[in-house]
N, C-alpha and C positions, 0 to 999 in steps of 0.2 A: 328508509334508513335515516337516522337522525343522530346528531352529535350533541350530547347533553353537557352543559357546562355548569359547574358550581364553584364557588370560591375555593381556590387551591387544589381542585381536582379536575381531571380530564377523563371522561369515559370514552373509550374508543368505539368506532362503529362496530356493529355486531360481526361483520365479516372480516374485520381486521385480523383476527386470529387465523382464520382460514387463509387469507391472503399472505400473511406472514409465513405460514407453514408451506404454502406453495412456493414462495421465494426460497425457503430453506431447501426444498426438494430439488431446486436447480443445482444444488451442490453435486448431485450425481452426474448430470451431463457435463458440468464444468470439469469434474475430476477426470472423466473419460477423455474429453477433448484435450485438456492440458497434458495428460499422460501421453496421449498419442503424439502431440507436437514435440514434447520433450524427448521421448524415446527415439523418435526418428531423427531429431536434430542432433542428439548425442551419438547415436550408433550407426547412422547411415553415412558412410564416408562420401565426402564431396557433395552432400545434399545442398548446402548453402552456397550460393553463387556470389556472395558479397566479397568485397576486399578483405584480405586476411585480418586486418586490425579490427574490422567491424564483425566479421564472422566469428572470431574467437569470443567477442563479447556476447553474441547471441547464444553460442554454445554454453558459455558460463551461465547465462540466464536460464537456459534449459535445465542445467544441473540444479540450480537453486530452486526452480519451480518443482522439479521432480522430487528432490530429496528433502526440501524444507517446507516449501509453500503448500504443496498438496496434502501432506500429512496433517498440517495445522488446519487447513480448510476443511478437510473431511471430518476430523475428530471434533472440531468446534461446531460444525454443522450438525453432527449427530447429537452432541450435548445440548445444542440450542433447541433441537426438536424435543428435548426432554425438559424444556423451559428453564435452562440455565442462562441467566442474564449475562454473566461473565463470558460464557462461551459465545453468546450472540454478538457481543461487542468485539470479541476476537475475530469471529467469522466476518463481520462487516469490514473490519480493518484489513483482513486478508483479501477479501473481494476487491477492496479499493486498490490494493497492490496489483492484483491481476488485471484490473481495468487499465491501470497505468502501463503495465507490461505489454498488454496486447494492443494498446494504441500504438506502441512502438513497433510491434511485430507487423501490424497491418499497414503502417505508413512508412516504415523505414527499413524493412527487410526486403531484399530483392524478391520480386514475385516468384513463387514456387508452387508446387503441387498442394501445399498445405494452406494456401492463401484463404480459401473459404473456411477451413477449420479455424484459422486465426480469427476470422470475422465472427464465426459462431461462438468461439470462446469469449471474445469481447462482448458480444451481444448478451450471452447468458450471464456473464459476470456483471455487466452493467445493470441489467434488469433485476438480477438478484440483489445487487447493492441498493438500487432504488426501492425495490419492494421491502427489503429489510429495514431501510430507514423510515419509510413512510408509515409502516405498520408498528413502529415502536411507540410505546407510551412514554414520551420524553419526560413528562413530569414525574411519573413513577420511577423512571431511571434516575433522575436527579435525586429523588428522595432516598435512594439507596446510598447516596454519598454524603448528603448534607450532615455537617457536624463531625464527620469522621475523615474528611479529606484534607491533605496538606496543600491547599489551593495555591498559595503563593509560591511555594517551591516548584511544584509541577509547572505552573504557568511560566515562571521565570526561565526554567530550563528549555521549554519549548520555544519561547520567544528568542532567547539567545541563539539557539541552534538555527532558527529561521534566518536571523540576521547574518550569521556567519556564512551561510550558504548563499544568501543574497549577495554578499560582498564577493564571494569567490566567483560565482557565475557571472555577475555583472562586470567585474573587473576583467574577466576573460573576454567577454564580448566587447566591452567598451575599448579596451586597449587594442584589440584587433581592428575595430572600426577606425580608431584614430590613426592606426598605422596603414590604413588603406588596404588591409588584407582580410584574412579570415582566421579564426582560432585554429591552433595547431591540430586539435582533435578532429576537425573537419578535413584537414589535409590528409590525416592518417587514415580516416575511415572512408573517405570519398563521398560522404553524405552532403546533401545540399544545405541542410540546417541541422542543428543539434537537437534531436527530439527530447532529450533529457532536460536541456535548458528551457525548452518551450514549456514542457509539462510542469517543471519545477517553478519557473518564474510566474507562469500564468495561473497555476492551480494549486500544486502541493504546498509551496512555501506560504502563499496567502492563507491556505487552510490551516497550516501549523500556527502561523502568527495569530490568526483570528480566533482559533480554538483556545490558544493561551490567553488572549485578551478577554474572551468571554468567560473563561474559567476564573480568571482573576476577579472579574466583576460578579462572579457567582450567578451567571445566567444559565438557564436551563440547557441551551444548546452547547455550552462549553462542557458541562458535565457529560453530555452524551457523546460528543465528538472526540474528546481527548484520548480515550482508550483506543478506538480505531486508528486515530492518527499515530499513536505510539506504535501500534502493531505495524503499520505501514513503514514507519521510520526504522524499525528493527530490520525488516526485510530489505529496505533500501541499503542499509549499511552492509548487510550480508551479501547483497548482490554486487555492490562495488568491490568488496573484498574478494569475492569469487572471480570477478573480471581481472583484477590485478594478478591473482595467483595463476589463472589460466593463461593470461598474456605472458607472464614471466616464463611459464613452462613451455610456451610455444616459441620463445625467443623474440617476442614482440615487446614494445614498450609497456612495461608494467612494473610496479614498485611493491615489494614485500613490506617495507615500512608503512606505505599508504594502506595496504591491506590490513596490517596490524592495527592501525589507527581506526579504521572503519569497523573492524571486529570489536575493538574496545568500545566504540561509540554504540554499536548494536547492543553489546552487553549492558552498557549503562542505560540505554533506552528500555531494554527488557526489564532491568531491575526497577526502573522508574514505573513501568507499566504494572509490574507485580505489586509494588508499593502502593500505587494509586488504587488498584482494584482491591487491595486488602482493606482499604477504607470503606468498602461497601458493607452494609449491614449483613450479619449472618443470615443464611437462609433458614426460614422457619421449618422445623421438622414436620 
């Protein structure tokens, strides 16, 4: 096996196509595993043994996974198997959201009978994500955008959003530390640390920031990462909105105005994603 390089082109290894399709086929077990966890979490009374404020957030996440995330994952996986680059980018972004979600399930949900299913869903999602990324022809992907993409606008929106959430999460943590206590959300949920803050501050927000910077500089990796990052951000907003609505309905701390804001943010990111991918070259007949 060899990798042949020539100026401006990259030829993938011969087995990259097979490996990429194998990663796409992981969509099937992921769909089964996530459907199982979501249905049980939603419809088995008393299944979760977590404090009420945290349990309702997990149930809301089950709803989002079942009703929104899985249909997008499955449909984009099917279309990606038919060699749709747009679908492949959406599929990768959806996988990144599932990895994020099941890191939280495995580390922050009270141990229950589904623990090994959570681990299996995390493993399949993670390795599908890795397989999907390493088998992409990044140069060819960038070439679908070059000359047709509103680089500065998309980059600016991503960077601004990352900065806003950095300020929100850091202010929450720093103010609590200065007061010698812990953030209110930890007192409400009974968690030792906030897994959302950990994942956002360590992984997601840097990824959003860097993808925006790389796209601004018109680097290959920026063109490849922006669409999956936007897909992840759409689901993040929908997830937070669902948590607010479910919490309010259960008589727990929750804000419908906050839910409305995050729904609007998801809609804006979805519009930005569509606009960004409309900049891709038309598919040849």
